[in-house]
C-alpha positions as a Markdown table, in Angstrom:
| # | Residue | x | y | z |
|---|---|---|---|---|
| 1 | Met | 30.1 | -20.7 | 16.9 |
| 2 | Asp | 34.1 | -20.3 | 18.0 |
| 3 | Glu | 36.9 | -21.8 | 16.6 |
| 4 | Phe | 37.1 | -24.1 | 19.7 |
| 5 | Glu | 33.4 | -25.1 | 19.1 |
| 6 | Cys | 33.9 | -26.3 | 15.2 |
| 7 | Tyr | 36.6 | -28.3 | 16.2 |
| 8 | Leu | 34.5 | -29.9 | 18.7 |
| 9 | Arg | 31.6 | -30.3 | 17.1 |
| 10 | Glu | 33.3 | -31.6 | 13.9 |
| 11 | Trp | 34.1 | -35.0 | 15.9 |
| 12 | Phe | 30.4 | -35.2 | 18.0 |
| 13 | Pro | 28.5 | -33.0 | 15.0 |
| 14 | Glu | 24.9 | -32.6 | 15.5 |
| 15 | Ser | 23.8 | -35.4 | 13.4 |
| 16 | Thr | 24.4 | -37.7 | 16.2 |
| 17 | Asp | 22.5 | -35.3 | 19.2 |
| 18 | Ala | 19.5 | -36.7 | 18.6 |
| 19 | Ala | 20.3 | -40.5 | 19.4 |
| 20 | Val | 23.0 | -39.2 | 22.3 |
| 21 | Ile | 19.9 | -37.1 | 24.3 |
| 22 | Arg | 17.6 | -40.2 | 23.9 |
| 23 | Asn | 20.4 | -43.2 | 24.8 |
| 24 | Val | 20.9 | -40.7 | 27.9 |
| 25 | Met | 17.1 | -40.9 | 28.4 |
| 26 | Met | 17.0 | -44.5 | 27.8 |
| 27 | Ala | 19.7 | -44.6 | 30.6 |
| 28 | Val | 18.2 | -42.6 | 33.1 |
| 29 | Ala | 15.5 | -44.8 | 32.9 |
| 30 | Leu | 16.7 | -47.7 | 33.5 |
| 31 | Ala | 18.7 | -46.8 | 36.3 |
| 32 | Asp | 15.6 | -45.8 | 37.9 |
| 33 | Asp | 13.6 | -49.3 | 37.3 |
| 34 | Met | 16.7 | -50.9 | 38.7 |
| 35 | Arg | 16.7 | -48.8 | 41.6 |
| 36 | Arg | 12.7 | -49.2 | 42.2 |
| 37 | Asn | 12.8 | -52.9 | 41.4 |
| 38 | Thr | 16.1 | -54.2 | 43.4 |
| 39 | Pro | 14.6 | -54.4 | 47.2 |
| 40 | Trp | 17.8 | -52.7 | 48.6 |
| 41 | Leu | 18.3 | -50.2 | 46.5 |
| 42 | Gly | 15.0 | -49.1 | 47.8 |
| 43 | Ser | 16.3 | -47.5 | 51.0 |
| 44 | Gln | 18.0 | -44.6 | 51.7 |
| 45 | Ile | 21.4 | -46.2 | 50.6 |
| 46 | Gly | 19.8 | -46.2 | 46.8 |
| 47 | Asp | 18.4 | -42.5 | 46.9 |
| 48 | Asp | 22.6 | -41.7 | 47.9 |
| 49 | Leu | 23.9 | -44.0 | 44.5 |
| 50 | Ser | 20.9 | -42.8 | 42.7 |
| 51 | Gly | 23.8 | -40.8 | 40.7 |
| 52 | Asn | 26.1 | -43.0 | 40.5 |
| 53 | Leu | 23.6 | -46.0 | 39.1 |
| 54 | Arg | 22.5 | -43.1 | 36.7 |
| 55 | Arg | 26.0 | -42.7 | 35.7 |
| 56 | Ala | 26.5 | -46.6 | 35.1 |
| 57 | Ala | 23.7 | -46.5 | 32.6 |
| 58 | Cys | 24.7 | -44.3 | 30.6 |
| 59 | Met | 28.5 | -45.4 | 30.1 |
| 60 | Trp | 26.4 | -48.6 | 29.6 |
| 61 | Arg | 23.5 | -47.2 | 27.3 |
| 62 | Ile | 26.1 | -45.3 | 24.8 |
| 63 | His | 28.8 | -48.1 | 24.9 |
| 64 | Gln | 25.8 | -50.4 | 23.7 |
| 65 | Ala | 24.7 | -47.5 | 21.6 |
| 66 | Cys | 28.3 | -47.4 | 19.4 |
| 67 | Glu | 29.0 | -51.2 | 19.7 |
| 68 | Asp | 25.7 | -51.5 | 17.5 |
| 69 | Gly | 26.5 | -49.0 | 15.1 |
| 70 | Glu | 24.1 | -46.6 | 16.2 |
| 71 | Leu | 26.4 | -43.4 | 17.7 |
| 72 | Pro | 29.4 | -43.4 | 15.0 |
| 73 | Phe | 32.4 | -43.2 | 17.9 |
| 74 | Arg | 34.6 | -45.9 | 19.2 |
| 75 | Ser | 34.0 | -47.1 | 23.3 |
| 76 | Ser | 36.0 | -49.3 | 25.1 |
| 77 | Glu | 35.6 | -49.6 | 29.0 |
| 78 | Val | 38.9 | -48.7 | 31.0 |
| 79 | Pro | 40.2 | -49.4 | 34.5 |
| 80 | Asn | 40.2 | -45.7 | 37.3 |
| 81 | Leu | 43.4 | -47.4 | 38.2 |
| 82 | Thr | 43.5 | -44.4 | 41.0 |
| 83 | Gly | 39.9 | -45.5 | 42.4 |
| 84 | Ser | 36.9 | -48.7 | 42.5 |
| 85 | Ser | 34.8 | -48.1 | 39.3 |
| 86 | His | 35.6 | -48.3 | 35.9 |
| 87 | Leu | 34.4 | -45.5 | 33.3 |
| 88 | Leu | 33.8 | -45.8 | 29.6 |
| 89 | Arg | 36.3 | -43.7 | 27.3 |
| 90 | Ile | 34.6 | -42.9 | 23.9 |
| 91 | Thr | 36.7 | -41.5 | 20.5 |
| 92 | Ser | 36.3 | -39.8 | 17.9 |
| 93 | Gly | 39.2 | -38.2 | 16.2 |
| 94 | Pro | 41.3 | -36.6 | 18.4 |
| 95 | Phe | 39.3 | -36.7 | 21.4 |
| 96 | Asp | 39.0 | -39.2 | 23.9 |
| 97 | Ala | 35.7 | -38.4 | 25.9 |
| 98 | His | 34.2 | -39.7 | 29.8 |
| 99 | Ile | 30.9 | -39.4 | 30.5 |
| 100 | Val | 30.2 | -37.3 | 33.4 |
| 101 | Arg | 27.5 | -36.4 | 35.6 |
| 102 | Thr | 27.1 | -31.8 | 37.0 |
| 103 | Glu | 24.6 | -30.5 | 39.0 |
| 104 | Ser | 23.7 | -28.4 | 36.3 |
| 105 | Ser | 24.4 | -27.8 | 31.9 |
| 106 | Gly | 27.7 | -25.1 | 33.1 |
| 107 | Ala | 29.0 | -27.0 | 36.3 |
| 108 | Phe | 32.1 | -29.1 | 37.0 |
| 109 | Pro | 32.1 | -32.7 | 38.2 |
| 110 | Lys | 33.7 | -33.5 | 41.2 |
| 111 | Asp | 37.2 | -33.8 | 41.2 |
| 112 | Ala | 38.5 | -37.7 | 40.3 |
| 113 | Pro | 42.4 | -37.9 | 39.5 |
| 114 | Ile | 41.6 | -39.3 | 36.5 |
| 115 | Arg | 39.8 | -36.8 | 35.1 |
| 116 | Gln | 42.3 | -34.1 | 36.1 |
| 117 | Asp | 45.1 | -36.2 | 34.9 |
| 118 | Ser | 43.2 | -36.5 | 31.2 |
| 119 | Arg | 42.7 | -32.7 | 31.6 |
| 120 | Leu | 46.0 | -32.3 | 30.6 |
| 121 | Thr | 45.7 | -33.1 | 27.0 |
| 122 | Asn | 44.0 | -30.0 | 26.7 |
| 123 | Glu | 47.4 | -27.8 | 27.8 |
| 124 | Arg | 50.3 | -27.2 | 25.6 |
| 125 | Ser | 49.5 | -24.8 | 22.3 |
| 126 | Leu | 46.2 | -24.5 | 23.2 |
| 127 | Phe | 46.4 | -21.9 | 25.2 |
| 128 | Asp | 48.6 | -19.7 | 23.4 |
| 129 | Asp | 46.6 | -16.8 | 21.9 |
| 130 | Pro | 45.0 | -17.6 | 18.0 |
| 131 | Lys | 45.9 | -13.8 | 17.6 |
| 132 | Ile | 49.7 | -14.7 | 17.5 |
| 133 | Ile | 49.1 | -18.5 | 15.8 |
| 134 | Pro | 46.6 | -19.4 | 13.9 |
| 135 | Phe | 43.8 | -22.0 | 15.5 |
| 136 | Glu | 44.8 | -24.3 | 12.9 |
| 137 | Gln | 48.2 | -24.6 | 13.4 |
| 138 | Leu | 47.1 | -24.8 | 17.4 |
| 139 | Val | 45.1 | -28.2 | 16.8 |
| 140 | Ser | 46.7 | -29.4 | 14.0 |
| 141 | Ser | 49.9 | -29.7 | 16.6 |
| 142 | Val | 47.8 | -31.9 | 19.3 |
| 143 | Asp | 48.0 | -35.8 | 19.5 |
| 144 | Arg | 45.0 | -36.1 | 21.5 |
| 145 | Ala | 42.3 | -33.8 | 22.9 |
| 146 | Tyr | 40.2 | -34.4 | 25.8 |
| 147 | Ala | 36.3 | -33.8 | 26.3 |
| 148 | Trp | 33.1 | -34.5 | 28.8 |
| 149 | Leu | 29.5 | -35.8 | 27.4 |
| 150 | Met | 27.4 | -33.7 | 31.2 |
| 151 | Phe | 24.2 | -34.8 | 31.8 |
| 152 | Asn | 21.7 | -35.1 | 34.3 |
| 153 | Ala | 17.9 | -35.5 | 35.2 |
| 154 | Thr | 15.6 | -34.3 | 37.7 |
| 155 | Pro | 14.3 | -37.0 | 41.5 |
| 156 | Thr | 11.4 | -38.0 | 38.9 |
| 157 | Gly | 13.6 | -39.2 | 35.9 |
| 158 | Ala | 13.9 | -35.7 | 33.1 |
| 159 | Leu | 16.9 | -34.7 | 31.5 |
| 160 | Thr | 18.0 | -31.0 | 32.5 |
| 161 | His | 20.5 | -30.8 | 30.2 |
| 162 | Val | 22.8 | -32.6 | 28.0 |
| 163 | Cys | 26.3 | -31.3 | 27.1 |
| 164 | Tyr | 29.4 | -31.6 | 25.8 |
| 165 | Gly | 32.6 | -29.7 | 27.0 |
| 166 | Met | 36.3 | -29.7 | 26.9 |
| 167 | Pro | 37.7 | -28.3 | 30.1 |
| 168 | Lys | 40.9 | -26.3 | 30.6 |
| 169 | Ala | 43.9 | -28.7 | 32.4 |
| 170 | Asn | 44.3 | -26.7 | 35.2 |
| 171 | Val | 41.3 | -24.2 | 35.4 |
| 172 | Asn | 38.0 | -24.8 | 35.8 |
| 173 | Glu | 36.6 | -23.3 | 33.2 |
| 174 | Tyr | 35.4 | -24.4 | 29.4 |
| 175 | Leu | 37.2 | -24.3 | 26.2 |
| 176 | Pro | 34.1 | -25.1 | 24.4 |
| 177 | His | 30.7 | -25.8 | 26.4 |
| 178 | Phe | 27.1 | -26.7 | 24.7 |
| 179 | Asp | 23.9 | -28.1 | 26.3 |
| 180 | Ile | 23.0 | -30.2 | 22.8 |
| 181 | Leu | 19.5 | -31.3 | 24.8 |
| 182 | Arg | 18.5 | -27.5 | 24.5 |
| 183 | His | 19.8 | -26.9 | 21.0 |
| 184 | Ala | 18.0 | -29.9 | 20.3 |
| 185 | Met | 14.3 | -28.3 | 21.7 |
| 186 | Ser | 15.8 | -24.6 | 20.7 |
| 187 | Ile | 15.1 | -25.9 | 17.0 |
| 188 | Gly | 12.2 | -28.0 | 17.7 |
| 189 | Ser | 13.2 | -32.0 | 18.0 |
| 190 | Pro | 10.2 | -34.0 | 18.6 |
| 191 | Ile | 11.8 | -35.9 | 21.5 |
| 192 | Asp | 10.5 | -35.0 | 25.1 |
| 193 | Pro | 12.8 | -34.8 | 28.0 |
| 194 | Ser | 10.2 | -34.8 | 30.8 |
| 195 | Thr | 8.9 | -37.9 | 29.6 |
| 196 | Pro | 10.9 | -40.7 | 30.5 |
| 197 | Pro | 11.0 | -44.2 | 28.6 |
| 198 | Lys | 10.0 | -47.3 | 29.6 |
| 199 | Pro | 13.0 | -49.2 | 29.7 |
| 200 | Asp | 14.0 | -52.5 | 27.7 |
| 201 | Pro | 13.3 | -55.2 | 30.0 |
| 202 | Lys | 15.9 | -57.0 | 27.9 |
| 203 | Asp | 18.1 | -53.8 | 28.5 |
| 204 | Asn | 16.8 | -54.7 | 32.2 |
| 205 | Ile | 18.5 | -58.1 | 32.3 |
| 206 | Lys | 21.5 | -57.0 | 30.6 |
| 207 | Phe | 22.1 | -54.0 | 32.7 |
| 208 | Arg | 21.4 | -55.5 | 35.9 |
| 209 | Arg | 24.0 | -58.4 | 35.2 |
| 210 | Asp | 26.4 | -56.2 | 34.0 |
| 211 | Ile | 26.4 | -54.5 | 37.6 |
| 212 | Glu | 26.0 | -57.6 | 39.2 |
| 213 | Glu | 29.0 | -58.5 | 37.5 |
| 214 | Gln | 30.2 | -55.0 | 38.2 |
| 215 | Ile | 29.7 | -55.7 | 42.1 |
| 216 | Glu | 31.7 | -59.5 | 42.0 |
| 217 | Arg | 35.0 | -57.8 | 40.3 |
| 218 | Arg | 34.9 | -55.1 | 42.9 |
| 219 | Lys | 34.6 | -58.3 | 46.0 |
| 220 | Asn | 37.3 | -60.1 | 44.3 |
| 221 | Lys | 39.6 | -57.1 | 44.1 |
| 222 | Asn | 38.8 | -56.6 | 47.3 |
| 223 | Lys | 39.4 | -59.5 | 48.6 |
| 224 | Asp | 42.6 | -60.3 | 46.8 |
| 225 | Lys | 44.1 | -57.1 | 48.8 |
| 226 | Asp | 43.1 | -58.1 | 52.2 |
| 227 | Asp | 44.8 | -61.4 | 51.6 |
| 228 | Lys | 48.0 | -59.7 | 50.6 |
| 229 | Lys | 48.1 | -57.8 | 53.8 |
| 230 | Ala | 46.6 | -61.0 | 55.9 |
């Protein structure tokens, strides 16, 4: 591993990979189950929202895992002040991470102002030549760093990738990038990413309630905006 990967791996260690992958699998299954069993999501509209619903489920499931102690990270919901959605901030050591969906393992997510703003923390002395300035000195001078937990799945729910990446501030390149799903498969992990698990009925209820609350908050927010314009 190069130095940047070791740096990111220190705070998102291999010992947590299985739990992260398992919760991403559960999230995709949860989102797909909700879409199949919600009449208005069974249309073309539901197909268009599939990716967003999976991402919302992934944020919800990872947050639950952090809250329950299954994952040793801190997580908090934060409003996206530049849009209508909310985000999950995963914190581990100096890193803040957001969950994003990418078309492929090495791809970048669609641009979003809040993600562009967050990437700026990966600027500063991180781009100095490590041959001139020792790497340890570089990272010790950085207060906060930023990473993505990236995932995607096929239409049938089989995971295609689960990755960590630390994007450069202004260029679509990664400092470190590694696929923890591919690594898990290479070392003989018992996890089968091609077989989506059956969602827990309790999770179904809780997730549906969370989505309904988000929709209601969004409606109220839009209503307040309309009232102010009137």
